[in-house]
C-alpha positions in Angstrom: -111.9 -57.6 -148.4 -109.6 -56.8 -150.0 -109.0 -57.2 -153.1 -107.6 -57.0 -156.6 -110.3 -56.1 -158.8 -110.4 -52.7 -157.5 -107.2 -52.1 -158.8 -106.6 -52.2 -163.0 -106.8 -55.3 -164.3 -103.2 -57.3 -164.6 -101.9 -59.6 -167.1 -98.3 -61.2 -167.2 -95.9 -60.3 -170.1 -96.0 -63.3 -172.6 -93.2 -62.3 -174.5 -89.6 -62.4 -173.1 -87.9 -60.1 -174.8 -89.6 -57.4 -173.8 -89.7 -57.4 -170.0 -86.8 -54.4 -170.1 -85.6 -52.8 -167.6 -87.6 -49.9 -168.4 -91.3 -49.0 -166.3 -92.4 -46.8 -170.0 -91.3 -48.9 -173.0 -93.8 -50.7 -174.9 -93.8 -53.8 -176.4 -95.8 -55.3 -179.4 -99.4 -56.8 -178.7 -99.5 -60.5 -178.3 -100.4 -61.5 -181.5 -104.2 -63.0 -181.4 -103.6 -64.6 -185.1 -102.5 -68.0 -184.2 -105.0 -68.9 -181.3 -103.7 -72.6 -180.7 -100.1 -71.5 -180.2 -98.1 -72.6 -176.9 -97.7 -69.5 -175.2 -94.1 -69.3 -172.9 -94.5 -69.5 -169.3 -94.8 -65.7 -167.9 -91.7 -64.1 -166.5 -90.1 -65.2 -162.8 -89.6 -61.5 -162.5 -93.2 -61.2 -161.9 -93.6 -58.1 -164.7 -96.6 -56.9 -165.6 -98.7 -54.9 -167.9 -101.8 -52.4 -166.6 -104.3 -53.0 -169.2 -106.5 -49.9 -170.5 -108.0 -48.5 -173.2 -104.6 -48.9 -175.8 -102.9 -52.2 -173.9 -99.9 -52.2 -176.6 -98.4 -48.9 -175.4 -99.7 -49.4 -171.4 -96.7 -49.0 -169.4 -94.8 -51.6 -168.0 -95.1 -52.1 -164.1 -92.2 -54.7 -162.4 -94.1 -56.1 -159.9 -97.7 -56.1 -158.8 -97.3 -53.5 -156.5 -96.8 -50.7 -158.8 -100.5 -51.0 -160.0 -102.1 -50.4 -156.6 -103.3 -46.9 -156.1 -102.0 -44.7 -153.2 -105.0 -44.9 -151.3 -104.7 -48.7 -151.5 -100.8 -49.1 -150.4 -101.6 -46.7 -147.6 -104.2 -49.3 -146.3 -101.5 -51.4 -146.4 -99.0 -50.0 -145.0 -101.9 -49.6 -142.3 -102.9 -53.2 -141.6 -99.9 -54.7 -141.7 -98.2 -52.2 -139.7 -100.7 -53.2 -137.1 -99.6 -56.6 -137.5 -96.6 -56.1 -137.8 -96.3 -53.9 -134.1 -98.4 -58.0 -132.2 -95.5 -59.4 -131.7 -93.3 -56.3 -130.2 -96.6 -55.5 -128.0 -96.8 -59.6 -127.1 -93.4 -59.7 -126.0 -93.1 -55.5 -124.2 -96.2 -54.6 -123.4 -96.3 -55.9 -119.4 -92.7 -54.7 -118.9 -93.7 -52.4 -116.4 -95.1 -54.9 -114.2 -92.0 -57.0 -113.9 -91.2 -55.2 -110.6 -95.1 -56.7 -109.2 -94.8 -59.5 -111.1 -92.2 -60.0 -108.8 -93.2 -59.9 -105.6 -96.4 -61.4 -106.6 -95.0 -64.7 -107.8 -92.3 -64.6 -105.0 -89.7 -64.9 -106.9 -86.8 -63.6 -108.6 -86.2 -61.0 -111.2 -84.2 -63.6 -113.4 -86.7 -65.2 -113.4 -89.5 -63.3 -114.3 -87.2 -61.9 -116.7 -87.4 -65.9 -118.1 -90.8 -65.5 -119.3 -89.6 -63.1 -121.5 -87.1 -65.6 -122.8 -90.4 -67.6 -123.4 -92.0 -65.3 -125.1 -89.3 -64.4 -127.7 -88.5 -68.0 -128.2 -92.1 -69.1 -128.8 -92.0 -66.0 -131.6 -89.0 -67.4 -132.9 -90.5 -70.8 -133.5 -93.0 -70.2 -134.6 -91.8 -67.5 -137.4 -89.8 -70.8 -138.6 -93.1 -72.6 -138.6 -94.8 -70.0 -140.7 -92.5 -68.2 -143.1 -91.6 -71.6 -144.7 -95.5 -72.6 -144.5 -96.8 -69.5 -146.0 -95.2 -69.9 -149.0 -96.2 -73.0 -149.8 -99.7 -72.5 -148.9 -99.9 -68.7 -149.0 -99.9 -65.9 -146.6 -103.8 -65.9 -145.7 -104.5 -69.3 -143.7 -100.9 -69.3 -141.9 -102.1 -65.8 -140.7 -105.7 -66.2 -139.3 -104.4 -70.1 -137.5 -101.3 -68.7 -135.1 -103.1 -65.4 -135.0 -106.1 -67.7 -133.9 -103.5 -68.8 -131.3 -102.5 -65.7 -129.9 -106.2 -64.8 -128.9 -106.0 -67.9 -126.9 -103.4 -68.0 -125.2 -103.4 -64.3 -124.1 -106.4 -65.6 -122.3 -104.6 -68.0 -120.9 -101.6 -65.7 -119.6 -104.3 -63.5 -118.5 -105.9 -66.6 -115.9 -102.4 -68.1 -114.8 -102.3 -69.2 -111.2 -98.9 -69.9 -111.2 -95.2 -69.0 -113.3 -94.9 -71.5 -114.7 -98.0 -71.9 -116.3 -98.1 -67.9 -117.5 -94.9 -68.8 -118.8 -96.1 -71.9 -121.5 -98.6 -69.1 -121.9 -95.8 -67.2 -123.4 -94.7 -69.2 -124.8 -97.7 -69.3 -127.0 -98.4 -66.0 -127.0 -94.8 -65.8 -128.9 -95.7 -68.1 -131.4 -99.2 -66.8 -131.7 -97.5 -63.7 -132.4 -95.3 -65.2 -135.4 -97.8 -64.4 -137.8 -98.0 -60.9 -137.9 -94.3 -59.2 -138.6 -93.3 -63.0 -140.9 -96.3 -62.6 -143.5 -96.2 -58.8 -143.3 -92.8 -58.1 -144.1 -93.6 -61.3 -147.2 -97.0 -59.7 -149.0 -94.7 -56.7 -148.8 -91.9 -58.5 -151.2 -94.6 -60.4 -153.2 -95.9 -57.0 -154.2 -93.2 -54.7 -154.0 -89.4 -54.3 -154.9 -86.5 -52.4 -155.4 -87.0 -48.7 -154.1 -90.4 -49.3 -153.9 -89.7 -52.0 -151.0 -87.2 -50.2 -148.9 -89.9 -47.1 -148.4 -92.6 -49.9 -147.9 -90.3 -51.6 -145.0 -89.0 -48.9 -143.6 -92.6 -48.1 -142.8 -92.9 -51.8 -141.5 -89.6 -51.4 -139.6 -91.0 -48.2 -138.3 -93.9 -49.9 -136.0 -92.1 -53.3 -135.1 -88.7 -50.3 -134.5 -91.3 -48.1 -132.3 -93.5 -51.0 -131.1 -90.6 -52.2 -128.3 -89.6 -49.3 -126.8 -93.4 -47.5 -127.6 -95.5 -50.4 -125.4 -93.9 -49.8 -122.0 -95.8 -46.4 -122.1 -99.1 -47.6 -122.7 -98.9 -50.6 -120.3 -97.3 -48.6 -117.2 -100.8 -46.2 -118.3 -102.8 -49.8 -118.5 -101.2 -50.4 -114.7 -102.2 -47.3 -113.6 -106.3 -48.1 -114.2 -106.2 -52.3 -114.1 -104.2 -55.6 -112.4 -101.3 -57.0 -114.6 -103.7 -59.6 -115.5 -105.8 -57.3 -117.6 -102.5 -56.3 -120.0 -102.8 -60.0 -121.0 -106.6 -59.4 -121.8 -105.7 -56.0 -123.8 -103.6 -58.4 -125.5 -106.4 -61.0 -126.4 -108.3 -58.1 -127.7 -105.7 -56.6 -130.0 -105.6 -60.4 -131.4 -108.9 -61.2 -132.0 -109.2 -57.8 -134.0 -105.8 -58.3 -135.8 -108.1 -61.4 -136.8 -110.7 -60.1 -137.6 -109.1 -57.7 -140.6 -107.2 -60.5 -141.7 -110.3 -62.4 -142.3 -111.6 -59.1 -144.1 -109.3 -56.9 -145.3 -106.2 -58.5 -146.4 -105.7 -60.5 -149.7 -103.7 -63.3 -151.1 -100.7 -62.0 -152.5 -99.5 -65.0 -153.8 -101.0 -66.9 -156.7 -100.8 -70.5 -156.7 -99.0 -70.5 -159.4 -96.8 -68.9 -157.6 -95.7 -71.7 -155.3 -94.2 -73.7 -158.0 -92.4 -72.2 -158.9 -88.5 -74.4 -160.1 -86.6 -74.2 -157.0 -89.2 -73.0 -155.0 -91.6 -76.1 -154.5 -89.7 -77.6 -150.4 -88.9 -76.2 -147.7 -85.8 -77.5 -148.0 -84.8 -75.9 -150.9 -86.7 -72.3 -150.1 -83.9 -72.7 -146.6 -80.9 -73.7 -149.3 -81.8 -70.5 -150.8 -81.9 -68.4 -148.3 -78.3 -70.1 -146.4 -76.6 -70.2 -149.4 -76.3 -66.2 -150.1 -73.2 -65.1 -148.4 -75.0 -61.8 -147.4 -78.2 -62.5 -146.3 -76.4 -64.9 -143.9 -74.3 -61.9 -142.9 -77.3 -58.9 -142.4 -78.6 -62.1 -140.2 -75.8 -61.5 -138.3 -76.4 -57.7 -138.0 -79.9 -57.7 -137.7 -80.1 -60.7 -134.5 -77.1 -58.7 -132.8 -78.9 -55.4 -133.3 -82.1 -56.4 -131.9 -80.4 -59.1 -129.0 -78.7 -55.1 -128.3 -82.2 -53.2 -128.5 -83.4 -56.4 -125.7 -81.2 -56.1 -123.3 -82.1 -53.1 -122.7 -85.5 -53.4 -123.0 -85.5 -56.5 -120.3 -83.4 -54.5 -118.2 -84.7 -51.1 -118.8 -87.8 -51.7 -115.7 -85.4 -52.6 -113.1 -82.7 -49.8 -113.5 -84.6 -46.8 -113.9 -87.4 -48.3 -111.2 -84.9 -49.4 -108.9 -81.8 -47.8 -109.7 -82.7 -44.5 -110.7 -86.3 -44.6 -108.8 -89.0 -43.9 -111.4 -92.5 -44.6 -110.8 -94.4 -47.3 -113.8 -95.4 -43.2 -115.8 -92.3 -41.5 -115.3 -90.3 -45.4 -116.8 -93.4 -45.5 -119.5 -92.8 -41.9 -120.5 -89.0 -42.6 -121.7 -89.5 -44.5 -124.2 -91.9 -42.7 -125.4 -88.9 -40.3 -125.3 -86.5 -42.8 -126.9 -89.0 -43.7 -129.8 -89.0 -40.3 -131.1 -84.8 -42.6 -132.3 -86.7 -45.2 -134.0 -88.6 -43.2 -135.8 -86.2 -40.3 -137.0 -83.8 -42.8 -137.1 -86.3 -45.4 -139.5 -87.3 -42.4 -142.0 -84.1 -41.2 -142.4 -82.5 -44.6 -143.0 -85.2 -44.8 -146.3 -83.5 -42.2 -147.9 -80.3 -42.9 -147.2 -80.9 -46.0 -148.3 -82.5 -45.8 -151.4 -79.6 -42.9 -152.9 -76.1 -44.4 -151.0 -77.3 -48.3 -150.5 -78.7 -50.1 -147.2 -75.1 -51.5 -146.6 -73.5 -48.5 -146.6 -76.4 -46.6 -144.2 -75.3 -49.9 -142.4 -71.5 -49.0 -142.4 -72.4 -45.6 -140.5 -75.5 -47.2 -137.6 -73.4 -50.4 -136.7 -70.2 -48.0 -136.1 -72.1 -45.4 -133.9 -74.2 -48.7 -131.6 -70.5 -49.5 -130.1 -70.0 -45.9 -129.4 -72.8 -45.3 -128.0 -72.6 -48.6 -125.9 -69.0 -47.5 -124.5 -70.2 -44.1 -123.7 -72.9 -45.6 -121.2 -70.0 -47.9 -119.8 -67.3 -44.5 -119.9 -70.0 -42.5 -118.2 -71.1 -44.4 -115.7 -67.8 -45.3 -114.2 -67.5 -41.6 -114.0 -70.8 -40.9 -112.4 -72.2 -38.7 -114.5 -76.0 -40.9 -113.5 -79.2 -40.5 -115.1 -78.5 -37.6 -117.9 -74.5 -39.9 -118.6 -76.9 -43.1 -119.3 -80.2 -41.9 -121.0 -78.7 -39.6 -123.7 -76.2 -42.2 -125.2 -79.1 -45.1 -125.0 -80.8 -42.9 -126.8 -78.4 -42.4 -130.1 -78.0 -46.1 -129.7 -81.9 -46.5 -130.0 -81.9 -43.9 -133.0 -78.4 -46.4 -134.5 -81.1 -48.7 -134.1 -83.8 -47.2 -136.2 -81.4 -46.8 -139.1 -80.0 -50.3 -138.6 -83.6 -52.6 -139.0 -84.6 -51.0 -142.7 -81.8 -51.2 -143.6 -81.1 -55.1 -142.6 -84.8 -56.0 -144.3 -84.0 -54.6 -147.4 -80.8 -56.4 -148.0 -82.3 -59.6 -146.7 -85.6 -60.0 -148.8 -84.8 -57.9 -152.1 -82.9 -60.7 -153.1 -85.2 -63.4 -152.2 -88.8 -62.4 -154.0 -89.6 -66.6 -154.2 -89.1 -67.7 -150.6 -89.6 -64.0 -149.3 -91.4 -65.8 -146.1 -89.3 -68.0 -145.4 -86.2 -65.5 -145.9 -88.7 -63.2 -143.8 -89.0 -66.0 -141.5 -85.4 -66.8 -140.6 -84.9 -63.0 -140.1 -87.3 -62.8 -137.3 -86.2 -66.3 -135.8 -83.1 -65.2 -135.4 -84.2 -61.3 -134.3 -85.6 -62.6 -131.8 -84.8 -66.0 -130.3 -81.1 -64.9 -130.7 -82.0 -61.5 -128.0 -84.3 -64.0 -126.0 -81.5 -66.0 -125.2 -78.6 -62.9 -124.5 -81.5 -60.5 -122.7 -81.3 -62.8 -119.6 -77.5 -62.3 -119.4 -77.6 -59.0 -117.8 -79.8 -60.3 -115.3 -77.2 -63.0 -114.9 -74.0 -60.9 -114.7 -76.5 -58.5 -112.2 -77.5 -61.4 -109.8 -75.2 -59.9 -107.4 -75.6 -56.3 -107.5 -78.7 -55.6 -109.2 -78.9 -53.8 -113.0 -76.8 -51.3 -113.4 -76.6 -49.5 -116.2 -73.0 -50.4 -117.0 -74.0 -54.7 -116.4 -76.7 -53.4 -119.2 -74.3 -51.7 -121.2 -71.6 -54.2 -122.0 -74.3 -56.8 -123.4 -75.3 -54.1 -125.7 -71.1 -53.5 -126.3 -70.3 -56.7 -127.4 -73.8 -57.5 -129.6 -73.0 -54.5 -131.3 -69.2 -55.2 -131.8 -70.7 -58.9 -133.4 -72.7 -56.7 -135.5 -69.7 -54.6 -137.1 -67.9 -57.4 -137.1 -70.6 -59.0 -139.6 -70.7 -56.1 -141.8 -67.2 -56.5 -142.6 -66.7 -59.8 -143.0 -69.2 -61.5 -144.3 -71.6 -59.3 -146.5 -68.4 -56.4 -147.0 -70.4 -53.6 -148.4 -68.6 -53.1 -151.1 -69.6 -56.5 -153.1 -73.5 -55.4 -152.7 -75.2 -54.6 -155.9 -77.0 -51.9 -155.9 -80.9 -51.6 -155.4 -82.9 -51.2 -158.8 -85.7 -48.7 -159.3 
């Protein structure tokens, strides 16, 4: 099991005057002349000193993760990234099967889209439960319990004889996949802060951004060798592997003492701390609108490209593979730009690009530019989402270290919950004429406009403080 025993021994700083921002300034060692004297409480900043041959001159580590070796951090990224990807894969892996589901259940495209909505609503509800619970009882117990629920619900979905039962199973799958993303972000915030938090969250954002657009590629490949029910069997196996990894490889990063810090002892206090933060509320809207724009595309794209442009399932999957490059480019560039200029200023550019790209799709479709007139601005839109996601996470979590699980759960719940309600609008406005590039991009454009307004009217970039080193 991953634990802190293999990392350098850590000890809280006992002298509050010694907790300076400098990572190299030594402080005087604790006095042992009067062992009976009471010690002041440990600092709430989480600053620690690594002990070597001379503890008095060892460097101060502002966050617990600063003492973790590079190879261990890489392992954390891999494991937490895989947990984060469980949610998007649960939601999107079966997208290429939408036309097949429509035929098998003898129903409409809008009814099939509702199974996607049910999954995202379950995902949102699960995050609202898991996040605050993980702040109260620790990260591991909620992670293990809810991931086990995902495995059971995935098997139920594979065996569902009716669309109604499939809908119920999909809600359960969404709730079961919720733990991965929220606990992964909370663990990263437990261990890191400042600019290193930007880097670590950007890696998770890369996974959570690539997974929704890469999952249909994998799903289309699976459909070539198995029926659609086999996709849910694969998801149950994925969930089981993550459950085993969580049992043996993921440590508890929220010590018992930190679960009862003053001001963070109840769920109500944690919710109050995040919802009273204007910047958090603003990025909450930006994140929700960005995800809604992306998921409007995801929920409509299977019908748009397979029915309007004549793609088969494999061609449709290849299109998603190309689009996933946009997410990769955006996330990687955003992590560097956010550390240098501030995430709020990266958002100022990326949200504006979202508006322009969505508008370009509408204009190009009206002018009859066809496939390329849709795909090129769509790639730009997806790339701008890649710039947006990690900046939203950093601004949301950097300000709420004590309530990291609650903040992450609210962020994830709003992202997927709002997207779950908004994405079916594409099918509703297209119910007579069928899904077109214009109907898809209209919803994307509306989401992007709301995101821009939230940035400048609620977040107000000039008021956001700079990240700590």
